[in-house]
VOZAPA-611515 format. One record per atom (N, C-alpha, C): residue in three letters; y, z, x. Coordinates in steps of 0.2 Angstrom, whole numbers, padded with zeros to 4 digits, always signed. Example, Ala and Ser with C-alpha at 12.3 -4.5 7.8 and 13.67 -1.06 7.14 Angstrom:
! VOZAPA-611515
ALA-0028+0039+0066ALA-0022+0039+0062ALA-0016+0039+0066SER-0011+0035+0064SER-0005+0036+0068SER+0000+0039+0064
! end
This chain:
! VOZAPA-611515
MET+0093-0166+0062MET+0090-0162+0068MET+0091-0155+0067ARG+0096-0153+0064ARG+0097-0145+0063ARG+0091-0143+0058LYS+0090-0147+0052LYS+0085-0145+0048LYS+0078-0145+0051ALA+0077-0150+0055ALA+0070-0150+0058ALA+0069-0144+0063SER+0075-0142+0066SER+0074-0136+0071SER+0073-0130+0067TYR+0077-0130+0061TYR+0076-0124+0057TYR+0069-0123+0054LEU+0066-0129+0052LEU+0059-0129+0050LEU+0054-0127+0055ILE+0055-0129+0061ILE+0051-0127+0067ILE+0051-0119+0068LYS+0057-0117+0068LYS+0058-0110+0069LYS+0055-0106+0064LEU+0055-0108+0057LEU+0052-0104+0052LEU+0045-0104+0052LEU+0042-0110+0054LEU+0035-0111+0055LEU+0032-0106+0061LEU+0036-0105+0066LEU+0034-0100+0071LEU+0034-0093+0069VAL+0039-0092+0065VAL+0040-0085+0062VAL+0034-0083+0058VAL+0032-0088+0053VAL+0027-0087+0049VAL+0020-0086+0053THR+0019-0090+0058THR+0013-0090+0062THR+0012-0083+0065LEU+0018-0080+0067LEU+0018-0074+0070LEU+0017-0068+0065ILE+0020-0069+0059ILE+0019-0063+0055ILE+0013-0063+0051VAL+0010-0069+0049VAL+0004-0069+0045VAL-0002-0065+0048PRO-0003-0066+0055PRO-0009-0061+0058PRO-0007-0054+0058LEU-0001-0052+0058LEU+0001-0045+0058LEU+0000-0042+0051LEU+0001-0046+0046LEU+0000-0044+0039LEU-0007-0043+0038ALA-0011-0048+0040ALA-0019-0048+0040ALA-0021-0041+0043ALA-0019-0040+0049ALA-0021-0034+0052ALA-0019-0027+0048CYS-0013-0027+0046CYS-0011-0022+0041CYS-0016-0021+0035GLY-0018-0026+0032GLY-0022-0026+0027GLY-0029-0023+0029LEU-0031-0026+0034LEU-0038-0023+0037LEU-0038-0016+0038ASN-0032-0013+0042ASN-0032-0006+0043ASN-0032-0002+0037LYS-0028-0004+0032LYS-0028-0001+0025LYS-0034+0000+0022THR-0038-0006+0022THR-0045-0006+0019THR-0049-0001+0022ILE-0049-0001+0029ILE-0054+0004+0033ILE-0052+0011+0032GLU-0045+0012+0032GLU-0043+0019+0032GLU-0044+0022+0025GLU-0044+0018+0020GLU-0044+0020+0013GLU-0052+0021+0011ASN-0056+0019+0015ASN-0063+0019+0012ASN-0068+0023+0017TYR-0066+0024+0023TYR-0071+0027+0028TYR-0068+0032+0032PRO-0072+0038+0033PRO-0069+0043+0037PRO-0069+0042+0045LEU-0064+0044+0048LEU-0063+0043+0055LEU-0068+0048+0059GLU-0072+0046+0063GLU-0078+0050+0066GLU-0076+0052+0073SER-0074+0047+0077SER-0073+0048+0085SER-0068+0043+0087VAL-0065+0046+0093VAL-0059+0042+0096VAL-0060+0042+0104ASN-0058+0037+0107ASN-0058+0036+0114ASN-0052+0032+0116GLY-0049+0033+0122GLY-0044+0029+0125GLY-0037+0032+0123SER-0032+0028+0126SER-0025+0030+0124SER-0021+0023+0126GLY-0015+0024+0123GLY-0010+0018+0124GLY-0013+0012+0121ASN-0013+0006+0124ASN-0015+0000+0121ASN-0023-0001+0122GLU-0026+0004+0125GLU-0033+0003+0126GLU-0037+0009+0122THR-0038+0007+0116THR-0041+0012+0111THR-0047+0010+0108SER-0051+0015+0106SER-0057+0013+0102SER-0057+0019+0096TYR-0058+0017+0090TYR-0059+0022+0084TYR-0065+0020+0081VAL-0069+0025+0079VAL-0075+0024+0076VAL-0075+0027+0069TYR-0077+0024+0064TYR-0077+0026+0057TYR-0085+0025+0054ARG-0086+0029+0049ARG-0093+0029+0047ARG-0093+0027+0039ALA-0097+0022+0038ALA-0099+0019+0031ALA-0105+0022+0029ALA-0105+0027+0026ALA-0112+0031+0024ALA-0115+0027+0018GLY-0122+0025+0019GLY-0126+0022+0014GLY-0124+0015+0013VAL-0121+0011+0018VAL-0119+0004+0017VAL-0121+0001+0023SER-0124-0005+0022SER-0127-0009+0028SER-0122-0013+0032VAL-0124-0015+0038VAL-0119-0019+0042VAL-0116-0025+0038PRO-0121-0029+0035PRO-0118-0035+0032PRO-0114-0034+0026GLU-0115-0028+0022GLU-0111-0027+0017GLU-0104-0024+0019VAL-0104-0020+0024VAL-0097-0018+0027VAL-0093-0025+0030ALA-0097-0029+0033ALA-0094-0035+0036ALA-0091-0039+0030LYS-0094-0040+0025LYS-0092-0044+0019LYS-0085-0041+0016ALA-0085-0034+0015ALA-0080-0031+0012ALA-0073-0032+0017LEU-0074-0031+0023LEU-0069-0032+0028LEU-0066-0040+0028ILE-0071-0044+0028ILE-0069-0051+0028ILE-0065-0053+0022ASP-0068-0051+0016ASP-0064-0052+0010ASP-0057-0050+0010GLU-0056-0044+0013GLU-0049-0041+0014GLU-0045-0045+0019SER-0048-0047+0024SER-0044-0050+0030SER-0049-0055+0034LYS-0048-0061+0033LYS-0052-0066+0037LYS-0051-0066+0044PRO-0056-0065+0048PRO-0055-0065+0055PRO-0055-0071+0059GLN-0053-0072+0065GLN-0053-0078+0069GLN-0060-0081+0069GLN-0065-0076+0071GLN-0072-0078+0071GLN-0076-0072+0069GLN-0082-0073+0066GLN-0086-0068+0064GLN-0093-0070+0067SER-0097-0065+0069SER-0103-0067+0072SER-0108-0068+0066PRO-0114-0071+0067PRO-0119-0072+0062PRO-0121-0066+0059GLU-0124-0066+0053GLU-0126-0060+0049GLU-0132-0057+0052LYS-0131-0051+0054LYS-0137-0047+0057LYS-0137-0040+0054THR-0143-0036+0054THR-0143-0030+0052THR-0141-0024+0057ASP-0141-0026+0063ASP-0140-0021+0068ASP-0133-0021+0071HIS-0130-0027+0073HIS-0124-0028+0076HIS-0120-0034+0073MET-0114-0033+0072MET-0110-0039+0070MET-0103-0038+0073PHE-0099-0044+0074PHE-0093-0043+0077PHE-0088-0047+0073LEU-0082-0044+0072LEU-0076-0048+0068LEU-0070-0048+0073VAL-0068-0054+0075VAL-0063-0054+0080VAL-0056-0056+0077TYR-0051-0052+0078TYR-0044-0053+0075TYR-0040-0054+0080SER-0033-0055+0079SER-0028-0057+0084SER-0027-0052+0089ASP-0028-0045+0087ASP-0026-0040+0092ASP-0032-0035+0092ARG-0037-0036+0089ARG-0043-0031+0089ARG-0050-0034+0088VAL-0055-0031+0090VAL-0062-0033+0088VAL-0065-0027+0084VAL-0068-0029+0079VAL-0072-0024+0075VAL-0079-0025+0076HIS-0082-0020+0079HIS-0089-0020+0080HIS-0093-0016+0075LEU-0097-0019+0071LEU-0101-0015+0066LEU-0108-0014+0069GLN-0110-0008+0068GLN-0117-0006+0071GLN-0121-0002+0067GLN-0127-0003+0066GLN-0132+0001+0063GLN-0133+0008+0067ASP-0132+0013+0063ASP-0133+0020+0067ASP-0140+0021+0068ALA-0142+0022+0074ALA-0149+0023+0076ALA-0152+0029+0073ALA-0147+0035+0073ALA-0150+0041+0070ALA-0150+0041+0062LYS-0146+0037+0059LYS-0146+0036+0052LYS-0145+0029+0050PRO-0151+0025+0050PRO-0151+0018+0049PRO-0148+0016+0043GLU-0147+0020+0038GLU-0144+0018+0031GLU-0136+0018+0032ASP-0133+0021+0038ASP-0126+0021+0039ASP-0124+0015+0044THR-0118+0013+0043THR-0115+0008+0047THR-0109+0012+0051LEU-0108+0011+0058LEU-0103+0013+0062LEU-0098+0008+0063ILE-0092+0009+0061ILE-0086+0004+0062ILE-0082+0005+0068GLU-0083+0002+0073GLU-0079+0003+0079GLU-0073-0002+0079VAL-0067+0000+0079VAL-0061-0004+0080VAL-0059-0003+0087ASP-0059-0008+0091ASP-0057-0008+0098ASP-0051-0013+0099SER-0046-0011+0103SER-0041-0015+0105SER-0044-0020+0110LYS-0040-0026+0110LYS-0043-0031+0115LYS-0043-0029+0122GLU-0038-0024+0124GLU-0038-0022+0131GLU-0045-0017+0132TYR-0046-0014+0127TYR-0052-0009+0127TYR-0059-0014+0128VAL-0059-0019+0124VAL-0065-0024+0125VAL-0065-0027+0132ARG-0059-0029+0134ARG-0059-0033+0141ARG-0061-0028+0147ASN-0059-0022+0146ASN-0060-0017+0152ASN-0067-0013+0151ASN-0070-0014+0146ASN-0076-0010+0145ASN-0083-0014+0143TYR-0082-0019+0139TYR-0088-0022+0137TYR-0091-0027+0142SER-0097-0029+0141SER-0100-0034+0145SER-0100-0040+0142SER-0097-0045+0145SER-0096-0052+0142SER-0103-0055+0141SER-0108-0053+0145SER-0115-0056+0144SER-0118-0053+0137PHE-0116-0047+0135PHE-0119-0044+0129PHE-0116-0048+0123LEU-0109-0050+0124LEU-0106-0053+0118LEU-0108-0060+0117GLN-0111-0063+0122GLN-0112-0070+0122GLN-0118-0072+0117GLY-0121-0067+0115GLY-0126-0068+0109GLY-0123-0067+0102TYR-0117-0066+0102TYR-0113-0065+0096TYR-0107-0070+0094LEU-0104-0071+0100LEU-0097-0075+0099LEU-0098-0081+0103ILE-0094-0086+0100ILE-0094-0093+0104ILE-0090-0093+0110ALA-0091-0098+0114ALA-0089-0098+0121ALA-0081-0098+0121SER-0078-0101+0117SER-0070-0102+0117SER-0067-0095+0115ILE-0070-0091+0111ILE-0068-0085+0109ILE-0069-0080+0115LEU-0074-0080+0118LEU-0076-0076+0124LEU-0071-0078+0130GLY-0070-0084+0131GLY-0065-0086+0136GLY-0058-0084+0135ASP-0056-0084+0129ASP-0049-0081+0127ASP-0049-0073+0128LEU-0055-0070+0125LEU-0055-0063+0125LEU-0055-0060+0132PHE-0059-0063+0137PHE-0060-0061+0144PHE-0057-0065+0149ASP-0052-0069+0147ASP-0047-0072+0151ASP-0052-0077+0156ASN-0056-0080+0153ASN-0061-0085+0157ASN-0064-0082+0163GLY-0067-0076+0162GLY-0071-0072+0167GLY-0067-0067+0171ARG-0060-0066+0170ARG-0056-0061+0174ARG-0058-0054+0172TYR-0060-0054+0165TYR-0062-0047+0162TYR-0070-0048+0160GLY-0072-0042+0157GLY-0079-0043+0154GLY-0084-0041+0159HIS-0083-0037+0164HIS-0088-0035+0169HIS-0090-0028+0168GLY-0089-0025+0162GLY-0091-0018+0161GLY-0098-0018+0158THR-0101-0012+0157THR-0108-0012+0154THR-0108-0009+0147TYR-0102-0008+0144TYR-0102-0005+0138TYR-0105-0009+0132ARG-0109-0007+0128ARG-0112-0011+0122ARG-0110-0008+0116GLY-0106-0004+0115GLY-0104-0001+0108GLY-0106+0007+0108TYR-0103+0009+0102TYR-0103+0017+0101TYR-0110+0019+0101THR-0115+0016+0098THR-0122+0018+0097THR-0125+0019+0104ASP-0123+0015+0109ASP-0126+0015+0116ASP-0122+0019+0121ARG-0117+0023+0118ARG-0112+0026+0123ARG-0115+0030+0128ASP-0121+0033+0127ASP-0124+0038+0131ASP-0128+0034+0137LYS-0130+0028+0135LYS-0134+0023+0140LYS-0129+0019+0144TYR-0124+0016+0140TYR-0119+0011+0143TYR-0113+0014+0142LYS-0110+0018+0146LYS-0104+0022+0145LYS-0098+0018+0146PRO-0093+0019+0143PRO-0086+0016+0144PRO-0083+0018+0151LYS-0079+0014+0154LYS-0077+0015+0160LYS-0072+0021+0160GLY-0068+0021+0156GLY-0063+0027+0156GLY-0063+0031+0149GLY-0063+0038+0150GLY-0063+0042+0145GLY-0070+0043+0141THR-0071+0047+0137THR-0077+0048+0133THR-0075+0049+0126TYR-0080+0048+0121TYR-0078+0048+0114TYR-0079+0056+0112HIS-0074+0057+0108HIS-0074+0064+0105HIS-0071+0065+0098ALA-0072+0070+0095ALA-0070+0071+0088ALA-0062+0071+0088PRO-0059+0068+0083PRO-0052+0067+0084PRO-0048+0073+0083SER-0043+0074+0087SER-0039+0080+0087SER-0034+0080+0081VAL-0030+0085+0080VAL-0025+0085+0075VAL-0020+0080+0076GLN-0018+0079+0082GLN-0013+0074+0084GLN-0016+0067+0083GLU-0022+0066+0085GLU-0025+0060+0084GLU-0026+0058+0077LYS-0027+0063+0073LYS-0028+0061+0066LYS-0021+0059+0063LYS-0016+0062+0065LYS-0009+0060+0063LYS-0008+0053+0065ALA-0010+0051+0071ALA-0008+0044+0074ALA-0012+0039+0070VAL-0019+0041+0069VAL-0023+0037+0065VAL-0026+0041+0059PRO-0023+0041+0053PRO-0026+0045+0048PRO-0033+0044+0046PRO-0036+0049+0044PRO-0043+0048+0042PRO-0044+0043+0036MET-0049+0040+0036MET-0050+0034+0031MET-0053+0037+0024THR-0054+0043+0024THR-0057+0045+0017THR-0051+0046+0012VAL-0052+0044+0006VAL-0047+0045+0001VAL-0050+0047-0005ASN-0048+0053-0007ASN-0051+0056-0013ASN-0048+0052-0019ARG-0052+0048-0022ARG-0049+0044-0028ARG-0050+0048-0035THR-0047+0053-0035THR-0046+0057-0041THR-0039+0058-0043GLY-0037+0060-0049GLY-0030+0061-0051GLY-0030+0066-0056SER-0024+0068-0058SER-0023+0073-0063SER-0018+0070-0069ILE-0020+0072-0075ILE-0016+0070-0080ILE-0012+0076-0083PHE-0005+0075-0083PHE-0001+0081-0085PHE+0001+0080-0092LYS-0001+0085-0096LYS+0001+0085-0103LYS+0008+0087-0105ARG+0011+0083-0109ARG+0018+0083-0110ARG+0020+0090-0114SER+0025+0093-0112SER+0027+0099-0116SER+0029+0097-0123LYS+0028+0102-0128LYS+0030+0101-0135LYS+0038+0100-0135ASN+0041+0103-0131ASN+0049+0103-0131ASN+0052+0097-0127ALA+0047+0093-0124ALA+0050+0088-0119ALA+0053+0082-0124ASP+0057+0079-0121ASP+0060+0073-0124ASP+0055+0067-0124THR+0053+0065-0130THR+0048+0060-0130THR+0051+0053-0132SER+0058+0053-0132SER+0061+0046-0133SER+0060+0041-0128LYS+0059+0035-0130LYS+0058+0030-0125LYS+0065+0028-0122VAL+0064+0024-0116VAL+0070+0021-0113VAL+0074+0017-0118GLY+0080+0018-0119GLY+0084+0014-0123GLY+0085+0017-0130GLU+0081+0022-0132GLU+0082+0025-0138GLU+0088+0030-0138GLY+0091+0032-0143GLY+0096+0037-0143GLY+0103+0034-0141GLY+0108+0038-0140GLY+0114+0035-0138GLY+0119+0034-0144LEU+0125+0033-0142LEU+0130+0032-0148LEU+0128+0026-0153PHE+0126+0021-0150PHE+0125+0015-0154PHE+0118+0014-0156ASN+0113+0018-0154ASN+0106+0017-0156ASN+0104+0022-0161LYS+0108+0027-0163LYS+0106+0032-0168LYS+0105+0029-0175ALA+0099+0031-0178ALA+0098+0029-0184ALA+0102+0033-0189PRO+0105+0030-0195PRO+0109+0033-0200PRO+0104+0038-0203PRO+0107+0044-0206PRO+0103+0048-0209PRO+0101+0045-0216LYS+0095+0048-0218LYS+0092+0045-0224LYS+0095+0048-0230THR+0097+0054-0230THR+0101+0057-0236THR+0107+0060-0234GLY+0112+0062-0238GLY+0118+0065-0237GLY+0122+0066-0243LYS+0127+0070-0242LYS+0132+0072-0248LYS+0139+0073-0246ILE+0143+0072-0250ILE+0150+0073-0249ILE+0153+0079-0252THR+0156+0084-0249THR+0158+0090-0252THR+0166+0090-0253ARG+0168+0092-0258ARG+0176+0092-0259ARG+0178+0100-0259ASP+0185+0100-0257ASP+0188+0107-0257ASP+0188+0110-0264SER+0187+0116-0265SER+0187+0120-0271SER+0195+0120-0274GLY+0195+0120-0280GLY+0202+0120-0283GLY+0206+0126-0281ASP+0203+0131-0279ASP+0207+0137-0277ASP+0211+0137-0271SER+0209+0132-0266SER+0212+0131-0260SER+0219+0127-0261LYS+0224+0129-0258LYS+0230+0125-0259LYS+0232+0122-0252LYS+0228+0123-0247LYS+0229+0120-0241LYS+0226+0113-0241SER+0229+0109-0237SER+0227+0102-0237SER+0220+0101-0233GLY+0217+0096-0236GLY+0210+0095-0233GLY+0210+0093-0226SER+0205+0095-0222SER+0204+0093-0215SER+0201+0086-0215TRP+0199+0083-0209TRP+0197+0077-0208TRP+0189+0076-0210LEU+0186+0083-0211LEU+0179+0083-0213LEU+0179+0083-0221THR+0184+0085-0225THR+0184+0085-0232THR+0190+0081-0235PRO+0189+0077-0240PRO+0194+0073-0242PRO+0200+0077-0245ARG+0206+0075-0244ARG+0212+0078-0247ARG+0212+0077-0255LYS+0214+0083-0258LYS+0214+0082-0265LYS+0221+0078-0267SER+0220+0073-0271SER+0225+0069-0273SER+0228+0071-0280SER+0234+0069-0281SER+0238+0070-0287SER+0240+0063-0290LYS+0242+0063-0296LYS+0244+0057-0299LYS+0251+0055-0296PRO+0252+0048-0296PRO+0259+0046-0293PRO+0265+0048-0298LYS+0270+0049-0295LYS+0276+0051-0299LYS+0280+0044-0301THR+0282+0044-0307THR+0286+0038-0310THR+0293+0040-0311ARG+0298+0035-0310ARG+0305+0036-0310ARG+0308+0031-0315VAL+0312+0033-0319VAL+0315+0029-0324VAL+0323+0028-0322GLY+0325+0021-0322GLY+0332+0020-0320GLY+0334+0014-0324PHE+0341+0012-0322PHE+0343+0006-0325PHE+0346+0001-0320GLY+0346-0005-0321GLY+0348-0010-0316GLY+0351-0016-0319ARG+0353-0021-0315ARG+0355-0028-0318ARG+0353-0033-0314VAL+0353-0039-0317VAL+0351-0045-0313VAL+0357-0049-0312THR+0359-0051-0306THR+0365-0056-0305THR+0362-0063-0303ARG+0366-0068-0304ARG+0364-0074-0303ARG+0368-0077-0296ARG+0365-0080-0292ARG+0368-0082-0286ARG+0372-0088-0287ARG+0378-0088-0284ARG+0383-0093-0285ARG+0381-0099-0280
! end
């Protein structure tokens, strides 16, 4: 019983963590590739718009899906596509002013519930997703239809504006300069590899010599030079051999 209870708890934890990790991966992909253009809302009701210059709606959708698979994706179209995740909805829109660009609108679910028209999304998402998103008709009575139509179908609260310094800190711009610098090592720098050198790793010298003290010095040799030795002295004496009783 204890083992079964532990497995159930572990499964619940994994179920909760996996969508969060997927969302983090999606955020990183967007932030590293596309610049932040406009923001609206605050708290848990937010909308951020990024621009994918020179990339079509289906191409952007494929890149995001490859990074993080959504709960549902709308059919492939060149003007609008929706990707629904656990805590947000990504609305991809072809920019009417620059048709070669795609606008990536990342909306929190609260923003979608309070601003979008559920009838507008019926042409893109299945009924079960819409029912969950709009709480079976409790929400979805707005007229908003996305950032490209913001002047005609205005969001209920707030207006889109260029991100301020504080907003950029909260949600960093998605442009990353993918260039780097190569630093040239100094001629005097230590080029030894890890593990080289040290007391037990030093290579023995290839050549060497031993020097002896000159004959003029009467001092004893140090530990660096060998001591000058002399012949051993011999001693003459007499003795006898006795037999043990």
